[in-house]
N, C-alpha and C positions, 0 to 999 in steps of 0.2 A: 659257208660264210658268204655274206652278200658282197658284191663287187665293191671294191674301195675306190673312191674318187681319186683321180690322178693328183699327185702332189708335185708342185713345180720345183722342189728342191732336188738338185742332182744327188743321186746316191742316198736318198732319204733313208732307205732301210739300213744301209751300212752305218749312217750316223746314229740311227736309233739303237743299233747293236752296240756301237761304240759307247754311247751315253749310258745305256743300261748296264753294260759290263764294267764301266768305270764305277758306277754306284755300287754294283754288286761286289766289285773288288775292294772298294773302300770298306764295305760292310764286313767282308771276310777278313781283311787286314785288321780292322778294329777288333773283331772277335778273337782272332788268333794272337793278338798281342796284349790281351788283358791278363791281369793276374801277376804282376811283377813289376818292379821298378826298372829293371833292365830287360829290354826286349832282345831276344836272340834272333840272329839272322835266319835261323832255320824256321822259326815261327812265321816270319815274314814270307819266306819262300813257300811255306805250306799254304798260306793265304792266297798267294799269287797263283800257285799251281791249282788250288781248288777252284779258283775262278775260271781258269782255262779249261779244266776238265769238265766243269759244268757246261761251258759253251760247247765243247765237243759232244757231250751226252745230249744236249738239247738238239743239236743238228742231227745227230744219229736218230733220235726219236722222231724228229720231223719227217725223216725219210719214210716212215711208216704211216703217216697221216695222209689220207686222201686229200688231194687238192693243195698239199704243201710240198715243198721240195727243200732239200738241204744243199747248201753251197759252201765250198771251202772259203769263199770270200767272206761269208758271215763269220766263220771261225776266226779268220784273220782279223776282222773288225772287233770281235770279242776279245781276242788276245791283245790287240792294240788298246782297247779300253782298260783291260787289266793292267797293262804296262803304264798307262797314264795314271791309273790309281796309285801305282807305286811312286810315281813322280810326285803326285799330290801328297801322299803319305810322308815321304821323306822331307819335302819342303815344309810341310806343316810341323813336323817334329823338330826340324832344325830351328824354326821360328820360336817354338816353345821353350827351347833351352836357354 
């Protein structure tokens, strides 16, 4: 990969992880809760866990790529993004009722 220009936003990569996993979490939650008038909490839980597990597997695979490294802080940012997706999901559904 060519060198990236420095970005002046502090913790830019963590914000990118957070935003990406918020969108991924919303996508998983949307997929997990389709097909029924009542959404069970277990389906919501599965969507949330799937998002976090994807983040863990992504960091694990990055540890094998030359020039890349994996960080627990990235996993934490991913999990925080997934958690924020839950907040958005519940607020959106509360508004729809």
